MINU-919499 format. One line per 8 residues: for each residue x, y, z of C-alpha. Coordinates in Angstrom, 3 decimals. Example, Ala and Ser with C-alpha at 12.3 -4.5 7.8 and 13.67 -1.06 7.14 Angstrom:
12.300:-4.500:7.800 ~ 13.670:-1.060:7.140
This chain:
-8.892:16.511:66.743 ~ -11.130:16.476:63.766 ~ -13.371:19.196:65.272 ~ -10.524:21.513:65.300 ~ -8.795:20.851:61.995 ~ -10.137:21.524:58.462 ~ -10.446:18.540:56.074 ~ -7.407:19.811:54.050
-5.527:19.897:57.146 ~ -6.501:16.291:58.005 ~ -5.529:15.304:54.590 ~ -2.133:17.030:54.870 ~ -1.368:15.256:58.093 ~ -2.611:11.868:56.384 ~ -0.167:12.522:53.501 ~ 2.752:13.329:55.806
2.368:10.458:58.198 ~ 0.867:8.034:55.632 ~ -1.393:7.006:58.613 ~ -4.599:8.285:57.766 ~ -7.529:8.137:60.144 ~ -10.961:7.092:58.978 ~ -13.090:9.978:57.650 ~ -16.303:10.633:59.363
-19.091:10.579:56.693 ~ -20.389:13.951:58.141 ~ -17.461:15.608:56.867 ~ -18.980:15.026:53.314 ~ -22.345:16.670:53.924 ~ -23.100:19.879:52.502 ~ -19.878:20.510:51.391 ~ -18.355:21.984:48.101
-17.748:18.185:47.060 ~ -21.357:18.205:45.900 ~ -20.544:19.764:42.719 ~ -16.589:18.912:42.395 ~ -14.502:16.006:43.488 ~ -11.889:16.673:46.196 ~ -8.381:16.550:45.152 ~ -7.788:13.345:47.249
-10.857:11.583:46.310 ~ -12.081:11.722:49.981 ~ -15.763:11.942:50.063 ~ -16.540:10.731:46.411 ~ -18.690:8.186:48.261 ~ -20.529:9.937:50.984 ~ -21.292:6.737:53.255 ~ -17.626:5.439:52.979
-15.630:8.619:52.510 ~ -12.052:6.764:52.132 ~ -13.211:4.459:49.317 ~ -11.012:5.296:46.464 ~ -9.269:8.200:48.349 ~ -5.433:8.743:48.153 ~ -3.245:7.088:50.931 ~ -5.412:4.158:51.804
-4.423:0.490:51.447 ~ -4.946:-1.347:48.230 ~ -7.866:-3.673:48.342 ~ -7.536:-7.341:48.453 ~ -9.798:-9.564:46.073 ~ -8.183:-12.605:47.424 ~ -6.395:-12.977:50.939 ~ -2.744:-12.262:50.969
-0.241:-15.064:50.843 ~ 2.874:-14.388:52.685 ~ 5.558:-16.972:53.458 ~ 5.059:-16.666:57.455 ~ 1.340:-15.638:56.969 ~ 1.973:-11.906:57.992 ~ 4.686:-10.103:55.796 ~ 7.558:-12.319:54.353
7.328:-12.763:50.556 ~ 7.027:-16.221:49.029 ~ 10.656:-17.301:48.442 ~ 12.238:-15.594:51.178 ~ 12.969:-18.849:53.201 ~ 15.120:-20.993:51.081 ~ 14.001:-23.909:53.353 ~ 10.601:-23.452:52.988
9.091:-25.668:50.085 ~ 6.117:-24.751:47.738 ~ 4.404:-28.102:46.702 ~ 7.643:-29.814:47.267 ~ 10.009:-27.520:45.700 ~ 11.783:-23.784:46.098 ~ 10.267:-20.899:44.219 ~ 12.778:-19.934:41.367
14.472:-16.486:41.923 ~ 12.571:-13.763:39.710 ~ 15.842:-12.804:37.771 ~ 15.950:-16.545:36.547 ~ 12.371:-16.651:35.414 ~ 13.018:-13.410:33.643 ~ 15.951:-14.438:31.848 ~ 14.968:-17.715:30.796
11.189:-17.118:30.258 ~ 10.200:-13.671:29.622 ~ 12.956:-12.866:27.388 ~ 12.478:-15.709:25.142 ~ 8.777:-15.414:24.831 ~ 8.367:-12.423:22.604 ~ 5.422:-11.868:20.545 ~ 5.458:-10.395:17.071
5.308:-6.481:16.510 ~ 1.586:-5.110:16.619 ~ 0.360:-4.509:13.195 ~ -2.837:-2.803:14.261 ~ -1.935:-0.382:17.088 ~ 0.685:2.327:17.554 ~ 3.004:2.577:20.482 ~ 0.698:5.384:21.984
-1.494:2.536:23.070 ~ 1.104:1.391:25.462 ~ 2.100:5.088:26.372 ~ -1.393:5.628:27.307 ~ -1.645:2.533:29.393 ~ 1.337:3.657:31.622 ~ -0.127:7.348:31.761 ~ -3.614:6.400:32.858
-1.830:3.968:35.371 ~ -0.319:6.867:37.067 ~ -3.687:8.390:37.309 ~ -5.057:5.534:39.455 ~ -2.213:3.974:41.260 ~ 1.020:4.686:43.021 ~ 2.670:2.208:45.582 ~ 5.309:4.303:47.340
8.569:2.294:48.052 ~ 10.074:2.460:51.512 ~ 13.371:3.710:51.773 ~ 13.817:3.136:55.647 ~ 13.823:0.350:57.918 ~ 10.220:-0.326:57.287 ~ 11.432:-1.957:53.885 ~ 13.094:-4.640:55.607
11.871:-7.777:57.452 ~ 11.574:-7.594:61.311 ~ 15.273:-8.565:62.936 ~ 16.716:-9.494:59.487 ~ 20.034:-8.568:58.085 ~ 19.338:-6.215:55.088 ~ 22.395:-7.666:53.165 ~ 20.484:-10.891:52.851
17.698:-9.091:50.813 ~ 20.166:-9.725:47.706 ~ 19.017:-13.526:48.020 ~ 15.696:-12.677:46.935 ~ 16.363:-11.916:43.336 ~ 19.986:-12.953:42.836 ~ 20.013:-14.749:39.352 ~ 21.205:-18.307:38.584
24.816:-18.650:38.042 ~ 25.474:-19.611:34.277 ~ 28.055:-22.383:33.525 ~ 29.518:-21.924:36.983 ~ 30.733:-18.354:36.361 ~ 29.826:-15.305:37.819 ~ 28.393:-12.918:35.089 ~ 27.154:-9.431:35.053
23.632:-10.809:35.010 ~ 24.171:-12.785:38.323 ~ 24.891:-9.470:40.395 ~ 22.437:-8.726:43.108 ~ 19.885:-6.316:42.056 ~ 18.671:-3.760:44.652 ~ 15.223:-3.950:45.706 ~ 13.036:-1.972:48.122
9.794:-3.356:49.726 ~ 6.612:-1.287:49.065 ~ 5.761:0.967:51.881 ~ 3.367:-0.947:54.340 ~ 0.016:0.571:55.096 ~ 0.022:1.358:58.882 ~ -3.822:1.252:59.066 ~ -5.221:-1.926:57.475
-8.865:-2.208:56.551 ~ -11.005:-4.408:58.752 ~ -10.831:-8.110:57.963 ~ -7.207:-7.958:56.980 ~ -5.758:-9.034:60.263 ~ -2.028:-8.417:60.943 ~ -1.008:-9.096:57.492 ~ 1.017:-6.584:55.646
-0.932:-4.408:53.330 ~ 0.297:-1.806:50.704 ~ -0.827:1.637:50.142 ~ -2.222:3.565:47.203 ~ -0.839:7.125:47.563 ~ -3.017:8.601:44.813 ~ -6.876:8.706:44.389 ~ -7.898:5.313:42.570
-10.527:7.317:40.313 ~ -9.927:8.135:36.836 ~ -9.909:11.877:37.828 ~ -6.723:13.455:35.992 ~ -4.929:13.413:39.396 ~ -1.774:13.141:37.516 ~ -2.431:16.523:35.963 ~ -3.711:18.450:39.232
-2.019:16.465:42.105 ~ -3.560:14.485:44.891 ~ -3.148:16.743:47.874 ~ -4.387:20.369:48.428 ~ -0.513:21.605:48.574 ~ 0.374:19.850:45.447 ~ -2.680:21.079:43.725 ~ -1.856:24.821:44.885
1.474:24.597:43.868 ~ 0.635:23.432:40.474 ~ -1.906:26.406:39.904 ~ -1.197:29.919:38.702 ~ -3.002:31.645:41.557 ~ -1.240:34.874:41.057 ~ -2.699:35.303:37.680 ~ -6.368:34.595:38.961
-7.144:32.930:35.653 ~ -8.141:29.567:36.585 ~ -4.977:28.202:34.715 ~ -2.069:25.896:35.608 ~ 1.177:27.133:36.296 ~ 3.759:26.954:33.140 ~ 7.476:27.066:32.603 ~ 8.707:30.678:33.080
11.876:30.088:30.976 ~ 10.814:28.097:27.953 ~ 8.105:27.700:25.209 ~ 7.545:26.156:21.978 ~ 8.088:28.137:18.701 ~ 4.333:28.953:18.589 ~ 4.278:30.184:22.306 ~ 2.728:27.282:23.876
3.920:26.283:27.268 ~ 5.860:23.711:28.744 ~ 5.490:22.270:32.121 ~ 7.122:24.239:35.028 ~ 10.508:23.125:36.359 ~ 10.516:21.446:39.959 ~ 11.368:23.723:42.901 ~ 14.465:21.915:44.148
17.744:21.917:42.074 ~ 19.629:20.208:40.855 ~ 17.344:17.514:39.813 ~ 18.006:14.257:38.545 ~ 17.286:15.581:35.030 ~ 19.953:18.143:35.028 ~ 22.548:16.019:36.662 ~ 26.209:15.738:35.410
25.295:18.300:32.785 ~ 23.180:15.955:30.824 ~ 20.120:18.304:31.322 ~ 21.946:21.321:29.787 ~ 20.646:23.463:32.452 ~ 17.135:22.050:32.187 ~ 15.579:20.562:35.251 ~ 13.040:17.798:35.746
9.287:19.029:34.814 ~ 6.716:19.262:37.842 ~ 3.281:17.924:37.354 ~ 0.519:16.432:39.484 ~ 2.456:13.092:39.440 ~ 6.286:12.545:40.263 ~ 6.647:10.213:37.619 ~ 6.171:12.585:34.694
10.093:12.495:33.738 ~ 10.219:8.521:33.474 ~ 10.144:8.953:29.713 ~ 9.495:11.245:26.812 ~ 6.103:9.810:25.814 ~ 5.006:10.559:29.399 ~ 6.337:14.061:29.299 ~ 4.577:14.661:26.095
1.155:13.483:27.374 ~ 1.571:15.581:30.588 ~ 2.416:18.624:28.407 ~ -0.735:18.084:26.028 ~ -3.022:17.995:29.101 ~ -1.323:21.226:30.727 ~ -1.969:23.165:27.566 ~ -5.417:21.686:27.139
-6.636:22.824:30.663 ~ -5.198:26.262:30.079 ~ -6.829:26.267:26.600 ~ -10.218:25.364:28.242 ~ -9.871:27.951:31.075 ~ -9.334:30.716:28.619 ~ -12.506:29.931:26.543 ~ -14.741:29.222:29.639
-13.470:32.789:31.024 ~ -14.272:34.382:27.623 ~ -17.697:32.885:27.565 ~ -18.434:33.453:31.266 ~ -16.791:36.557:32.240 ~ -18.543:36.604:35.440 ~ -16.998:33.296:36.746 ~ -14.588:33.657:39.567
-11.065:32.085:38.899 ~ -11.996:29.047:41.174 ~ -15.251:28.326:39.064 ~ -13.165:28.616:35.738 ~ -10.311:26.077:37.187 ~ -12.960:23.698:38.629 ~ -14.940:23.530:35.551 ~ -11.830:22.981:33.328
-10.479:20.315:35.569 ~ -13.888:18.824:35.498 ~ -13.748:18.507:31.782 ~ -10.143:17.355:31.521 ~ -11.128:14.600:34.018 ~ -14.283:13.617:31.846 ~ -11.929:13.378:28.845 ~ -9.636:11.141:30.509
-12.308:8.734:31.475 ~ -13.809:8.857:27.690 ~ -10.403:8.212:25.972 ~ -9.717:5.286:28.467 ~ -12.874:3.479:28.604 ~ -14.114:4.083:25.190 ~ -10.953:3.955:23.074 ~ -8.330:2.418:25.404
-9.675:-0.561:27.311 ~ -11.595:-2.403:24.266 ~ -8.527:-2.656:22.607 ~ -6.553:-4.140:25.589 ~ -9.220:-6.432:26.723 ~ -11.221:-7.126:23.609 ~ -14.898:-6.099:22.901 ~ -16.371:-9.429:23.969
-14.385:-9.239:27.280 ~ -15.472:-5.610:27.542 ~ -19.068:-6.785:27.464 ~ -18.670:-9.517:29.817 ~ -16.783:-7.749:32.463 ~ -17.677:-4.171:32.207 ~ -20.820:-3.812:30.181 ~ -23.096:-0.872:29.665
-23.256:1.937:32.338 ~ -25.985:1.700:34.649 ~ -25.441:4.835:36.797 ~ -23.596:5.623:39.928 ~ -23.667:2.875:42.713 ~ -22.960:4.021:46.164 ~ -22.487:0.274:47.186 ~ -19.373:-0.170:45.085
-15.836:0.487:46.233 ~ -13.590:1.897:43.528 ~ -10.400:1.358:45.273 ~ -7.732:0.104:43.267 ~ -7.027:-3.585:44.029 ~ -3.621:-4.945:44.750 ~ -3.658:-7.489:42.006 ~ -4.558:-4.879:39.477
-1.840:-2.363:40.492 ~ 0.874:-5.004:41.084 ~ 0.165:-7.592:38.260 ~ -2.665:-7.303:35.524 ~ -1.959:-3.529:34.691 ~ 1.718:-4.185:34.414 ~ 1.160:-6.018:31.362 ~ 2.260:-3.215:29.651
5.702:-3.457:31.153 ~ 6.286:-6.113:28.329 ~ 5.406:-3.665:25.644 ~ 8.093:-0.931:26.232 ~ 10.210:-0.440:23.061 ~ 13.875:-0.440:23.115 ~ 14.016:2.258:20.530 ~ 11.876:5.291:20.286
11.639:6.858:16.767 ~ 11.132:10.757:16.303 ~ 9.002:11.818:13.390 ~ 8.609:14.801:11.436 ~ 5.371:16.453:9.966 ~ 5.108:13.625:7.457 ~ 5.308:10.916:9.998 ~ 8.885:9.798:8.752
11.631:9.479:10.959 ~ 13.192:12.967:11.416 ~ 16.727:13.159:10.216 ~ 17.635:16.167:12.575 ~ 16.719:13.839:15.734 ~ 18.068:10.262:15.215 ~ 16.291:7.306:17.114 ~ 16.889:7.142:20.682
17.596:4.206:22.981 ~ 15.369:3.713:25.758 ~ 17.897:4.971:28.426 ~ 18.529:7.986:26.236 ~ 14.825:8.889:26.691 ~ 14.520:8.700:30.473 ~ 14.582:11.819:32.660 ~ 15.519:13.846:29.672
13.054:16.743:29.445 ~ 15.581:18.881:27.813 ~ 15.098:16.852:24.608 ~ 11.581:18.104:24.497 ~ 12.769:21.859:24.881 ~ 15.773:21.747:22.858 ~ 15.038:19.085:20.221 ~ 11.945:19.424:18.787
8.220:20.163:19.255 ~ 5.618:18.177:21.661 ~ 4.247:15.651:19.353 ~ 3.638:12.107:20.376 ~ 6.170:9.557:19.438 ~ 4.205:7.136:16.976 ~ 5.512:3.765:16.007 ~ 4.343:0.175:16.051
3.691:-1.374:19.472 ~ 6.765:-3.573:19.942 ~ 7.152:-6.912:21.450 ~ 8.149:-7.525:25.069 ~ 11.654:-6.481:26.044 ~ 13.444:-7.232:29.141 ~ 15.122:-4.037:29.865 ~ 18.099:-3.753:31.799
19.874:-0.550:33.088 ~ 22.658:-0.605:35.909 ~ 21.634:-4.246:36.420 ~ 17.902:-3.468:36.799 ~ 15.627:-5.830:35.346 ~ 12.135:-4.631:35.064 ~ 10.499:-8.289:34.616 ~ 12.326:-9.489:37.497
11.082:-6.518:39.705 ~ 7.391:-7.224:38.754 ~ 7.673:-10.912:39.892 ~ 9.460:-9.717:43.117 ~ 6.847:-6.923:43.506 ~ 4.032:-9.552:43.313 ~ 5.813:-11.776:46.104 ~ 6.356:-8.612:48.185
2.675:-7.742:48.018 ~ 1.583:-11.206:49.043 ~ -0.156:-11.846:45.685 ~ -1.717:-15.431:45.585 ~ -0.277:-17.554:42.628 ~ -1.623:-17.684:38.967 ~ -3.961:-20.582:39.540 ~ -5.859:-18.928:42.263
-6.588:-15.919:40.297 ~ -7.766:-18.189:37.507 ~ -10.169:-19.692:39.833 ~ -11.172:-16.097:40.917 ~ -11.844:-15.368:37.510 ~ -13.776:-18.732:36.755 ~ -11.376:-19.956:34.515 ~ -9.987:-23.754:34.587
-7.215:-24.390:36.918 ~ -3.795:-25.431:35.259 ~ -3.024:-28.797:36.481 ~ -0.656:-30.482:33.730 ~ 1.626:-29.403:31.162 ~ -0.972:-29.958:28.475 ~ -3.324:-27.504:30.244 ~ -0.624:-24.915:30.434
0.513:-25.442:26.786 ~ -3.132:-24.905:25.530 ~ -3.216:-21.481:27.686 ~ -0.033:-20.343:26.301 ~ -0.236:-21.801:22.843 ~ 3.623:-22.465:22.698 ~ 4.689:-25.686:24.353 ~ 8.269:-24.725:24.752
7.193:-21.849:26.950 ~ 4.962:-23.847:28.949 ~ 7.654:-26.446:29.405 ~ 10.191:-23.830:30.491 ~ 7.717:-22.481:33.182 ~ 6.924:-25.811:34.484 ~ 10.652:-26.683:34.565 ~ 11.204:-23.739:36.689
8.500:-23.672:39.021 ~ 7.985:-27.395:39.171 ~ 4.136:-27.260:40.119 ~ 1.293:-25.068:38.419 ~ 0.375:-23.568:41.798 ~ 3.617:-21.960:42.307 ~ 3.573:-20.029:39.092 ~ 3.586:-16.046:39.945
0.421:-14.200:38.636 ~ 2.206:-11.555:36.586 ~ 4.036:-14.211:34.636 ~ 0.960:-16.685:34.207 ~ -1.067:-13.679:32.954 ~ 1.718:-12.320:30.722 ~ 2.152:-15.189:28.624 ~ -1.256:-16.327:28.044
-2.184:-16.272:24.568 ~ -4.247:-13.090:23.332 ~ -8.003:-13.041:23.200 ~ -9.579:-12.192:19.881 ~ -9.234:-8.457:19.213 ~ -7.343:-7.999:22.397 ~ -3.637:-7.358:23.801 ~ -4.338:-9.576:26.881
-5.136:-13.329:27.959 ~ -8.355:-14.287:29.600 ~ -6.767:-13.762:33.180 ~ -5.657:-10.143:32.762 ~ -8.779:-9.214:30.658 ~ -10.859:-10.365:33.696 ~ -9.002:-8.501:36.268 ~ -8.538:-5.223:34.207
-12.245:-5.365:33.260 ~ -13.204:-5.826:36.984 ~ -11.043:-2.969:38.088 ~ -12.529:-0.708:35.311 ~ -16.208:-1.514:35.891 ~ -15.516:-0.568:39.652 ~ -13.549:2.425:38.909 ~ -16.569:3.635:36.569
-19.748:2.427:38.754 ~ -18.404:3.481:42.124 ~ -17.375:7.103:41.015 ~ -20.022:9.667:41.965 ~ -18.343:12.055:39.444 ~ -18.282:9.731:36.479 ~ -18.973:11.892:33.437 ~ -22.103:9.876:32.617
-23.569:9.886:36.070 ~ -26.734:12.001:36.703 ~ -26.200:15.555:37.543 ~ -22.453:15.774:36.733 ~ -22.877:17.159:33.112 ~ -26.074:18.303:31.256 ~ -27.212:16.256:28.397 ~ -25.789:18.812:25.870
-22.304:18.803:27.687 ~ -22.100:15.078:27.458 ~ -22.952:15.147:23.815 ~ -19.956:17.547:23.300 ~ -17.533:15.600:25.582 ~ -18.228:12.314:23.517 ~ -17.320:13.850:20.239 ~ -13.882:14.788:21.329
-10.930:12.368:21.119 ~ -6.965:12.098:22.075 ~ -6.571:13.063:18.262 ~ -8.344:16.332:18.750 ~ -6.295:17.004:22.025 ~ -3.170:16.288:20.137 ~ -4.419:18.799:17.083 ~ -5.426:21.579:19.616
-2.058:21.559:21.476 ~ 0.845:20.780:19.095 ~ 2.019:21.668:15.541 ~ 0.344:18.275:14.112 ~ -1.753:19.108:11.168 ~ -2.937:15.574:9.994 ~ -3.725:12.688:12.178 ~ -5.453:9.311:12.373
-8.947:9.652:13.785 ~ -7.821:6.955:16.172 ~ -4.282:7.701:17.248 ~ -4.137:4.430:18.942 ~ -4.367:2.539:15.510 ~ -1.404:2.108:13.438 ~ -1.716:4.082:10.178 ~ 0.766:4.408:7.298
0.895:8.091:6.225 ~ -0.689:9.253:4.433 ~ -3.593:6.519:4.155 ~ -5.940:6.840:7.260 ~ -4.840:10.307:8.377 ~ -7.275:13.273:8.609 ~ -6.536:16.898:8.542 ~ -7.148:18.403:11.950
-9.980:20.472:10.439 ~ -11.877:17.204:9.965 ~ -11.512:15.883:13.643 ~ -14.511:16.775:15.694 ~ -14.005:19.383:18.285 ~ -15.622:20.052:21.473 ~ -17.874:23.084:21.699 ~ -17.658:25.005:24.989
-21.024:26.798:24.218 ~ -22.766:24.066:26.306 ~ -20.842:25.614:29.032 ~ -22.243:28.962:28.694 ~ -23.700:30.322:32.100 ~ -26.164:33.088:32.308 ~ -26.629:32.705:35.890 ~ -24.486:34.436:38.704
-23.899:31.193:40.597 ~ -20.273:30.863:39.824 ~ -19.666:34.441:39.812 ~ -18.092:34.814:43.442 ~ -17.584:31.024:44.305 ~ -14.172:30.264:45.774
């Protein structure tokens, strides 16, 4: 079949079936992938075309641990003991540990640090959830799934918190990688690379749907009904209506926005960041076409996409990751760039997607403040509770301009909406994915195993939290990896403990070193272009695409206006003169 179908058709079949066949390396030879990365990530690695590509299985750094050795999550069978005891229900752990182990509000960083973490996570991982029978265990009664995450009864009474919480298993990968045996594996539906796929999509049909092909301008499509007061565009609406955002009149006729990533409407900060990058792509496309009028629309689009992808990489690796794992851990686990390494698999790991990079779920603020031009709370638009900011793009259109919401990074919150508990979901997701326990991952990272209460108290730095954890789990080897990594004391200059710093650092190094199109790799950009790319920042992107006139040089750091703020004219800007092309090689490329 591969001889009869184009690579784009094969990718579409893989997307629809979620059963991709292995890509023949011959497909990657002599193709246009020499210059621009494919939309799905396939052929980034010529010898192993599926490494890092969309709709492939998350990789395992340690073998999966299932209750039955194949697919049942730990804790499913109430008769099975783990080191002599049952595993605690996730909701009880959430209630008794996560809700009571909050750290102080962050005095160094703004909420934008957490927002960017969620945004860039959506660029590299998406584990789809099954809504069909594939979500259940073979020959099991679906009604008994409730037993997985039901909360302990309190004082013998049935409380709202003890109701069953819905949970859908992650979609299994029907084609597991060699060496995985018959164990259940999970999919990454998007490409693992930091490639701005959440702006451009991860399949050819989605990419086409997001582009303004009729305008032949190399731009992305924009909203045809609304723009801000300066004429800047908003994201286009989804095609199918009514959508969740306009349900029950709440959206005031404004539907969900459409972007390269389906989670764009989950919260206002995500919508803002997506909108900024839509505007930035179109701004770049306008300038590239102006200085290279002989370029085809396709050349303009691909060059602008290439620049936007590079800026995502720079902001993430230079400005974000060192703040999360600390400078020392960055040097130890990532280190300086040594060039593209074709032996490195950049695929996202299961433990990174399911546990380590979900550390940010403990930083979601319960209240969102909306600020005016002087970075004070805007009296016209009061604070929003978290649930008021979910799936509400109408607030961007009707209630103000597109500027990031900035406030201190808040302590962990255990959010509940309609009996949903994010911490409990994270714990159950780790068991659903067969992640080994906390101690096994400490071993993996070369850290000392936890054997006693004193060991755990030393790592957590709060003996009361350590006591609660061991009281619930009964044995250190039973502790779920997400919980263990979350409660560790922060390393100096970081916002994670040593375990998550190790796992995040290891993944980021793989994402960088195994990416043939990494912005620093030989032949991707010229030296002059790399110098221009390095100058830019998220502050500059905000200045270029919003009404903001003053901003911190580093928007991730918390500044008290006006101290530490610069006029936008003082924030370095990228000059596209380095992209001036006097040749005709891009004139007719399509």
